[in-house]
C-alpha positions as a Markdown table, in Angstrom:
| # | Residue | x | y | z |
|---|---|---|---|---|
| 1 | Met | 121.5 | 86.4 | 32.7 |
| 2 | Lys | 123.1 | 88.4 | 34.8 |
| 3 | Ile | 124.0 | 87.5 | 38.3 |
| 4 | Leu | 123.8 | 90.8 | 40.4 |
| 5 | Lys | 125.6 | 90.7 | 43.5 |
| 6 | Lys | 125.5 | 92.8 | 46.9 |
| 7 | Ile | 127.8 | 95.3 | 47.5 |
| 8 | Lys | 128.5 | 95.2 | 51.3 |
| 9 | Asp | 129.9 | 98.8 | 51.8 |
| 10 | Gly | 130.3 | 98.8 | 56.1 |
| 11 | Phe | 129.4 | 96.4 | 58.9 |
| 12 | Thr | 126.4 | 95.3 | 60.6 |
| 13 | Met | 125.4 | 96.8 | 63.7 |
| 14 | Ile | 126.0 | 92.5 | 65.0 |
| 15 | Glu | 129.6 | 93.5 | 64.7 |
| 16 | Ile | 130.2 | 96.6 | 66.0 |
| 17 | Met | 128.6 | 95.6 | 69.6 |
| 18 | Val | 130.5 | 92.4 | 69.0 |
| 19 | Val | 133.5 | 94.8 | 69.2 |
| 20 | Val | 132.4 | 97.0 | 71.8 |
| 21 | Val | 131.3 | 93.8 | 74.0 |
| 22 | Ile | 135.1 | 92.0 | 73.5 |
| 23 | Val | 137.4 | 95.8 | 73.8 |
| 24 | Ala | 135.1 | 96.1 | 77.1 |
| 25 | Ile | 135.4 | 93.0 | 78.9 |
| 26 | Leu | 139.3 | 94.0 | 78.0 |
| 27 | Ala | 139.4 | 97.3 | 79.9 |
| 28 | Ala | 137.3 | 96.0 | 83.0 |
| 29 | Ile | 140.4 | 92.8 | 82.9 |
| 30 | Ala | 143.3 | 95.7 | 82.3 |
| 31 | Leu | 142.2 | 97.9 | 84.7 |
| 32 | Pro | 142.5 | 97.3 | 88.4 |
| 33 | Ile | 146.1 | 96.2 | 86.9 |
| 34 | Tyr | 147.2 | 99.1 | 85.7 |
| 35 | Leu | 145.2 | 100.6 | 88.7 |
| 36 | Asp | 147.9 | 98.6 | 90.7 |
| 37 | Tyr | 151.1 | 99.5 | 89.1 |
| 38 | Val | 150.3 | 103.1 | 89.0 |
| 39 | Gln | 149.8 | 103.0 | 93.2 |
| 40 | Ser | 153.4 | 100.4 | 92.9 |
| 41 | Ser | 154.9 | 103.8 | 90.9 |
| 42 | Tyr | 153.5 | 106.4 | 92.9 |
| 43 | Ala | 154.7 | 104.7 | 96.4 |
| 44 | Ala | 158.4 | 103.8 | 95.3 |
| 45 | Glu | 159.7 | 107.3 | 95.6 |
| 46 | Ala | 158.9 | 106.9 | 99.7 |
| 47 | Arg | 160.0 | 102.9 | 99.7 |
| 48 | Val | 163.5 | 104.1 | 98.3 |
| 49 | Thr | 163.8 | 107.4 | 100.9 |
| 50 | Leu | 161.3 | 105.5 | 104.2 |
| 51 | Lys | 164.4 | 102.8 | 103.4 |
| 52 | Thr | 167.0 | 106.0 | 103.3 |
| 53 | Ile | 166.5 | 107.6 | 106.6 |
| 54 | Tyr | 166.4 | 103.6 | 108.6 |
| 55 | Ser | 169.9 | 103.2 | 107.1 |
| 56 | Ala | 170.7 | 107.2 | 108.1 |
| 57 | Ala | 169.7 | 106.6 | 111.1 |
| 58 | Lys | 171.3 | 103.7 | 112.4 |
| 59 | Met | 174.3 | 105.6 | 110.9 |
| 60 | Arg | 173.7 | 107.7 | 113.6 |
| 61 | Phe | 172.8 | 105.4 | 116.6 |
| 62 | Gln | 175.9 | 103.7 | 115.6 |
| 63 | Thr | 178.1 | 106.7 | 115.6 |
| 64 | Arg | 176.1 | 108.6 | 118.2 |
| 65 | Gly | 174.4 | 106.4 | 120.5 |
| 66 | Gly | 171.0 | 107.4 | 119.8 |
| 67 | Tyr | 168.1 | 107.9 | 117.1 |
| 68 | Pro | 166.7 | 110.6 | 116.0 |
| 69 | Ser | 163.5 | 112.1 | 116.9 |
| 70 | Asp | 163.2 | 113.7 | 113.2 |
| 71 | Ile | 163.9 | 114.0 | 109.3 |
| 72 | Glu | 164.7 | 117.6 | 110.1 |
| 73 | Gln | 167.1 | 116.2 | 113.2 |
| 74 | Leu | 169.1 | 113.9 | 110.2 |
| 75 | Glu | 169.3 | 116.2 | 108.3 |
| 76 | Arg | 170.5 | 119.0 | 110.7 |
| 77 | Glu | 173.3 | 116.4 | 111.5 |
| 78 | Gly | 174.4 | 115.4 | 107.4 |
| 79 | Phe | 173.0 | 112.0 | 107.8 |
| 80 | Met | 171.2 | 112.9 | 104.8 |
| 81 | Asp | 169.7 | 115.3 | 102.8 |
| 82 | Leu | 165.8 | 114.7 | 101.3 |
| 83 | Glu | 165.0 | 116.5 | 98.1 |
| 84 | Arg | 162.0 | 119.2 | 98.3 |
| 85 | Ser | 160.2 | 117.4 | 96.0 |
| 86 | Thr | 160.2 | 114.7 | 97.7 |
| 87 | Lys | 159.1 | 116.3 | 101.8 |
| 88 | Leu | 155.7 | 117.7 | 99.5 |
| 89 | Lys | 154.5 | 115.1 | 98.4 |
| 90 | Trp | 155.3 | 112.4 | 101.9 |
| 91 | Gln | 155.2 | 113.3 | 105.7 |
| 92 | Phe | 157.9 | 110.8 | 108.0 |
| 93 | Glu | 157.4 | 109.3 | 110.5 |
| 94 | Leu | 159.9 | 107.2 | 112.6 |
| 95 | Gln | 159.0 | 105.1 | 115.0 |
| 96 | Leu | 162.2 | 103.9 | 115.8 |
| 97 | Pro | 164.2 | 101.4 | 115.8 |
| 98 | Asp | 161.4 | 99.0 | 114.1 |
| 99 | Arg | 159.4 | 101.6 | 111.7 |
| 100 | Val | 159.2 | 104.7 | 109.7 |
| 101 | Thr | 156.6 | 105.3 | 108.2 |
| 102 | Ala | 155.4 | 107.9 | 105.2 |
| 103 | Thr | 152.6 | 109.0 | 104.2 |
| 104 | Ser | 151.8 | 111.4 | 101.3 |
| 105 | Thr | 150.3 | 115.0 | 101.3 |
| 106 | Asp | 147.3 | 116.0 | 98.2 |
| 107 | Asp | 150.4 | 117.4 | 96.6 |
| 108 | Met | 151.0 | 113.4 | 95.3 |
| 109 | Gln | 149.5 | 112.9 | 92.3 |
| 110 | Gly | 148.2 | 109.6 | 93.6 |
| 111 | Gly | 145.5 | 111.9 | 96.2 |
| 112 | Gly | 146.7 | 112.2 | 100.0 |
| 113 | Gly | 146.0 | 110.9 | 103.2 |
| 114 | His | 147.9 | 107.3 | 101.7 |
| 115 | Arg | 150.4 | 105.5 | 103.7 |
| 116 | Val | 153.6 | 103.4 | 103.2 |
| 117 | Ser | 155.8 | 102.0 | 106.2 |
| 118 | Tyr | 158.4 | 100.2 | 106.2 |
| 119 | Asp | 159.3 | 97.4 | 109.0 |
| 120 | Gly | 162.8 | 97.4 | 109.5 |
| 121 | Gln | 163.3 | 94.7 | 111.5 |
| 122 | Asn | 162.5 | 92.1 | 108.9 |
| 123 | Gly | 162.7 | 94.7 | 105.6 |
| 124 | Lys | 159.3 | 94.3 | 104.4 |
| 125 | Phe | 156.8 | 97.5 | 103.3 |
| 126 | Thr | 153.7 | 97.6 | 103.8 |
| 127 | Gly | 150.8 | 99.9 | 102.4 |
| 128 | Tyr | 150.1 | 101.6 | 99.8 |
| 129 | Gly | 151.3 | 100.3 | 96.8 |
| 130 | Ser | 152.1 | 97.0 | 98.0 |
| 131 | Pro | 150.3 | 93.5 | 97.2 |
| 132 | Glu | 149.0 | 93.6 | 100.5 |
| 133 | Glu | 147.0 | 96.3 | 100.5 |
| 134 | Ser | 144.8 | 95.9 | 96.8 |
| 135 | Gln | 143.6 | 92.7 | 97.5 |
């Protein structure tokens, strides 16, 4: 007597649905982490530039006896030189001696209107791309 075996050629609908649900759960967990990482990377350029601006402003204060009124003054006097691409992505505001703030323009990949601030008194960054903002 021959025993007939049923040949299984593929996956059942239930198996496929279980895999889709598992992938959806993993995506739901990973997506917020990824978006925080992307924001932080967009803001990294602003953070580096803010710290550079703050240092240049302190150097100008020590050599000339006053804080600059804007970024252009620091550049004209030779204390720093910002790249054109950075100026297109971010607008900088000096609130010295305490704070320097950058606001993103529409040319930045993450979109316009995001603010990053550097507090020179305690050396902390706040705003876009910071852990406090994503909570």
